[in-house]
C-alpha positions as CSV (number, residue, x, y, z in Angstrom):
1,M,0.0,0.0,0.0
2,T,1.3,3.4,-1.0
3,V,1.8,5.6,2.2
4,T,2.6,8.8,0.5
5,A,0.5,10.6,-2.0
6,I,2.9,13.4,-2.9
7,E,6.5,13.8,-1.8
8,A,8.7,16.7,-3.0
9,T,12.4,17.1,-2.3
10,G,14.2,20.3,-3.2
11,L,11.5,20.9,-5.8
12,G,12.0,23.9,-8.0
13,K,10.3,25.3,-11.1
14,R,11.6,28.2,-13.2
15,Y,9.7,29.9,-16.0
16,E,11.6,31.8,-18.7
17,T,10.1,34.8,-20.4
18,R,10.9,35.3,-24.1
19,G,11.3,38.7,-25.7
20,R,13.9,41.3,-26.3
21,R,15.4,40.5,-22.9
22,R,15.3,36.9,-21.7
23,E,14.4,36.7,-18.0
24,S,13.6,33.8,-15.6
25,C,11.4,33.6,-12.6
26,W,11.3,30.9,-9.9
27,A,7.7,29.9,-9.1
28,L,8.9,27.2,-6.7
29,S,12.4,26.9,-5.1
30,D,13.8,24.3,-2.7
31,C,10.3,23.1,-1.9
32,S,10.2,19.9,0.3
33,F,7.2,18.3,1.9
34,R,5.2,15.1,2.1
35,L,1.4,14.5,1.9
36,P,0.2,11.1,3.3
37,V,-2.5,9.2,1.5
38,G,-6.1,9.6,2.5
39,R,-5.9,13.2,3.6
40,V,-8.0,16.2,2.4
41,C,-5.4,18.9,2.0
42,A,-6.0,22.6,1.9
43,L,-3.4,24.3,-0.4
44,V,-3.4,28.0,0.5
45,G,-1.2,31.0,-0.2
46,P,-1.3,34.4,-1.8
47,N,-1.6,34.9,-5.6
48,G,1.6,34.1,-7.4
49,A,2.9,31.9,-4.5
50,G,3.3,28.8,-6.7
51,K,0.1,26.8,-5.8
52,S,-1.1,26.3,-9.4
53,T,2.5,25.4,-10.5
54,L,2.7,22.8,-7.7
55,L,-0.6,21.2,-8.8
56,A,0.4,21.2,-12.4
57,L,3.7,19.6,-11.5
58,A,1.9,16.9,-9.5
59,A,-0.5,16.3,-12.4
60,G,2.5,15.6,-14.7
61,L,1.7,18.6,-16.9
62,L,5.0,20.4,-16.1
63,P,8.5,19.0,-15.6
64,P,10.4,20.3,-12.6
65,T,13.5,22.4,-13.1
66,E,15.2,20.9,-10.1
67,G,14.6,18.5,-7.3
68,S,12.3,15.5,-7.4
69,L,8.6,14.8,-7.1
70,R,7.1,11.4,-6.3
71,I,3.3,10.9,-6.9
72,L,1.6,7.8,-5.3
73,G,5.0,6.2,-4.9
74,T,6.2,6.6,-8.5
75,D,7.1,9.3,-11.0
76,Q,4.7,11.9,-12.4
77,G,4.2,10.2,-15.8
78,S,3.5,6.7,-14.3
79,A,1.0,8.1,-11.8
80,R,-1.1,10.0,-14.3
81,A,-3.7,7.3,-14.8
82,R,-4.3,7.2,-11.1
83,L,-5.0,10.9,-10.5
84,A,-7.5,13.5,-11.7
85,Y,-6.8,17.2,-12.1
86,V,-9.2,20.1,-12.4
87,A,-7.4,23.3,-13.5
88,Q,-8.7,26.8,-12.9
89,D,-9.8,27.3,-16.5
90,K,-11.6,24.0,-16.7
91,P,-10.4,23.0,-20.2
92,L,-13.1,21.0,-22.0
93,Y,-13.9,20.3,-25.7
94,P,-16.3,23.1,-26.5
95,Q,-17.8,21.3,-29.6
96,L,-18.9,18.2,-27.6
97,T,-22.2,17.9,-25.9
98,V,-22.6,17.1,-22.2
99,G,-23.5,13.5,-23.0
100,E,-20.6,13.1,-25.4
101,T,-18.2,14.4,-22.8
102,L,-19.4,11.9,-20.2
103,R,-19.2,9.1,-22.7
104,M,-15.6,10.2,-23.5
105,G,-14.8,10.0,-19.8
106,S,-16.2,6.5,-19.7
107,E,-14.3,5.3,-22.7
108,L,-11.0,6.8,-21.4
109,N,-11.4,5.1,-18.0
110,P,-13.0,1.7,-18.9
111,G,-12.0,-0.1,-15.7
112,S,-12.8,2.5,-13.1
113,W,-15.4,4.9,-14.5
114,D,-18.1,5.7,-11.8
115,A,-21.0,6.6,-14.1
116,E,-23.4,7.0,-11.1
117,T,-21.3,9.8,-9.5
118,A,-20.7,11.6,-12.8
119,E,-24.4,11.5,-13.7
120,Q,-25.4,12.7,-10.3
121,I,-23.3,15.8,-10.6
122,V,-24.7,16.6,-14.0
123,E,-28.3,15.9,-13.0
124,D,-28.0,18.0,-9.8
125,G,-27.1,20.9,-12.1
126,M,-30.1,20.2,-14.3
127,L,-27.9,20.0,-17.4
128,D,-29.3,18.7,-20.6
129,H,-27.1,16.0,-22.1
130,G,-27.7,17.5,-25.6
131,C,-26.2,20.9,-24.7
132,R,-22.8,21.7,-26.2
133,I,-20.1,22.6,-23.7
134,R,-19.5,26.0,-25.4
135,T,-23.0,27.1,-24.5
136,L,-22.6,26.5,-20.8
137,S,-21.9,29.0,-18.1
138,G,-18.7,29.0,-16.1
139,G,-20.4,27.3,-13.2
140,Q,-21.9,24.7,-15.5
141,R,-18.6,23.9,-17.1
142,T,-17.2,23.5,-13.5
143,R,-19.8,20.8,-12.9
144,I,-18.8,18.9,-16.0
145,A,-15.1,19.1,-15.1
146,L,-15.8,17.8,-11.6
147,A,-18.0,15.1,-13.1
148,L,-15.1,13.9,-15.3
149,A,-12.6,14.1,-12.4
150,L,-14.8,12.3,-9.8
151,G,-16.1,9.8,-12.4
152,K,-12.5,8.6,-13.0
153,R,-12.5,7.6,-9.3
154,P,-8.9,8.7,-8.9
155,E,-6.5,7.8,-6.0
156,L,-5.4,11.4,-6.0
157,L,-7.7,14.4,-6.8
158,L,-6.1,17.7,-7.5
159,L,-8.4,20.7,-7.5
160,D,-7.2,24.2,-8.4
161,E,-9.8,26.8,-7.3
162,P,-12.5,24.4,-8.3
163,M,-15.6,26.1,-6.8
164,A,-14.8,29.7,-7.8
165,D,-17.6,29.9,-10.5
166,L,-20.3,28.3,-8.3
167,D,-23.0,29.8,-6.1
168,P,-22.8,29.0,-2.4
169,L,-25.4,26.2,-2.5
170,A,-23.7,24.5,-5.4
171,R,-20.3,24.9,-3.7
172,Q,-21.7,23.2,-0.6
173,Q,-23.4,20.4,-2.6
174,L,-20.3,19.6,-4.7
175,M,-17.9,19.8,-1.8
176,G,-20.2,17.2,-0.1
177,I,-19.9,14.9,-3.1
178,V,-16.1,15.3,-3.1
179,L,-15.7,14.6,0.6
180,A,-18.1,11.6,0.5
181,G,-16.2,10.1,-2.4
182,A,-12.9,10.7,-0.6
183,A,-14.2,9.0,2.5
184,E,-15.6,6.0,0.7
185,H,-12.6,5.3,-1.6
186,N,-9.8,6.7,0.6
187,T,-9.0,9.3,-2.0
188,T,-6.3,11.9,-1.3
189,V,-7.7,15.4,-2.2
190,V,-5.6,18.5,-2.6
191,I,-7.8,21.6,-3.0
192,S,-6.6,25.1,-3.6
193,S,-8.9,27.9,-2.5
194,H,-9.0,31.4,-1.1
195,V,-12.2,30.7,0.9
196,L,-10.7,29.8,4.3
197,T,-14.0,29.0,6.0
198,E,-14.7,26.4,3.2
199,L,-11.4,24.8,3.7
200,E,-11.5,24.8,7.5
201,D,-14.8,22.7,7.5
202,A,-13.6,20.3,4.8
203,C,-9.8,19.7,5.2
204,D,-7.7,17.9,7.8
205,F,-4.2,18.7,6.3
206,L,-2.6,22.0,5.4
207,L,0.1,23.2,3.0
208,L,0.7,26.9,3.1
209,V,2.8,28.0,0.1
210,D,4.5,31.4,0.1
211,G,7.6,32.7,-1.7
212,G,7.8,29.4,-3.7
213,Q,8.1,27.2,-0.6
214,V,5.9,25.3,1.8
215,R,6.2,27.4,4.9
216,L,3.6,25.6,7.0
217,G,2.5,22.0,6.6
218,G,0.8,19.1,8.5
219,E,-2.4,18.1,10.2
220,I,-4.5,21.2,10.8
221,D,-5.2,20.2,14.5
222,D,-1.5,19.6,15.2
223,L,-0.5,23.0,13.6
224,I,-3.2,24.8,15.7
225,D,-2.1,23.0,18.8
226,A,1.5,24.0,18.2
227,H,0.6,27.7,18.3
228,R,-0.9,30.0,20.9
229,L,-2.4,33.5,20.6
230,V,-1.3,35.4,23.6
231,T,-2.3,38.8,24.9
232,G,-0.8,40.9,27.6
233,P,1.5,43.8,28.6
234,V,4.5,44.5,26.3
235,R,7.3,42.2,27.5
236,D,10.0,39.8,26.2
237,L,8.6,36.6,24.7
238,S,11.8,34.7,24.5
239,P,12.5,31.8,24.4
240,H,9.3,31.3,22.5
241,T,9.2,31.4,18.7
242,V,7.2,34.6,17.7
243,V,5.4,34.4,14.4
244,E,3.8,37.8,14.7
245,S,3.3,40.5,17.3
246,R,0.9,43.4,17.1
247,A,0.2,46.3,19.4
248,T,-3.3,46.3,20.8
249,G,-4.1,49.3,23.0
250,R,-1.5,49.3,25.8
251,G,-0.7,45.7,25.3
252,L,0.6,43.1,22.8
253,T,-1.1,40.3,20.9
254,S,1.2,37.7,19.5
255,L,1.0,34.4,17.7
256,I,3.8,32.2,19.1
257,R,5.0,28.6,19.2
258,P,5.5,28.0,22.9
259,E,8.9,26.6,23.9
260,G,7.9,25.7,27.5
261,P,5.5,27.2,30.0
262,L,4.2,30.8,29.6
263,D,4.7,33.4,32.3
264,D,1.7,34.3,34.4
265,G,-0.2,37.3,33.1
266,W,-0.6,36.2,29.5
267,Q,-4.1,35.5,28.3
268,T,-3.8,32.5,26.0
269,D,-6.1,31.1,23.4
270,A,-5.9,28.6,20.5
271,P,-5.9,30.4,17.2
272,S,-8.4,29.8,14.6
273,L,-7.2,28.4,11.2
274,E,-7.8,31.9,9.7
275,E,-5.8,33.6,12.4
276,L,-3.0,31.1,12.0
277,L,-2.8,31.5,8.2
278,L,-3.1,35.3,8.2
279,A,-0.4,35.7,10.8
280,H,2.0,33.5,8.8
281,L,1.1,35.3,5.5
282,R,1.8,38.7,7.2
283,S,5.1,37.3,8.5
284,P,7.0,35.7,5.6
285,D,10.2,35.6,7.6
286,A,8.7,33.3,10.3
287,P,10.5,30.0,10.6
288,I,9.1,27.2,8.4
289,M,7.2,24.5,10.4
290,L,6.3,21.0,9.1
291,T,4.8,18.4,11.4
292,P,6.5,15.0,11.2
293,S,4.0,13.6,8.7
294,A,4.6,16.5,6.4
295,R,8.4,16.2,6.2
296,S,9.9,14.7,3.1
297,L,11.5,11.4,4.1
298,T,14.0,11.7,1.4
299,A,15.1,15.2,2.6
300,V,15.3,14.0,6.2
301,A,17.5,11.0,5.2
302,A,19.8,13.2,3.2
């Protein structure tokens, strides 16, 4: 049984711009992490952080510039048949009808196609099988893309901002289908989104990408437990690791990683996922933290 869905070691991806002056830009650099199988992982970070590049690399659509990437225990190309990927632009064949698109999915995945799930997603959206893809709205095309991805019944499901075109009710409904399928088939799901409340309710694992690296990774409960939000008079917080400190009235509010007991006088609370993420995003120089399950075994051995 494969124990790791994705493992990156020193992963880097550089894009080169072509024009009068040739330039290069690193979307990812020295990126190392591990995602165990069976997790529902929130992939978060600011625009341009490298999230879409990471998903495209995992899907085998891009080659890495440096480092290594293992998918489901093998290389990107060999794992492609066992994963499904929904990109932001939801690429589909515009000239095909809804019915023809589903039939194409069935013929391309003869041994694993889940027609019931694919049809449910289409029927819930009240889509006519005779409609051509080019006539559908953005939200309707999202339904078709998700129907193809989930109908494949993949071991690894990669979703890049999948629900952005959907209304709140449709988002909730389709997220429920994704999670139910993941629980039933032990599917590993990686979902990129800017809607933190949606991820907090759905995900149990986190990868925070910023500056081309995974800066925070692991089980969400473990990451929250490793931090404390403390409020009190301005004073020295050493030896604790301070992620962020902000003046609040006459005192100080800080997100820290405690390195032992806290002094009396501090009011302490567990941060919410949103507070944890925003503090790390506002503090790009905070030390990287990966829980043991999120550390690349190859990087550790080296």
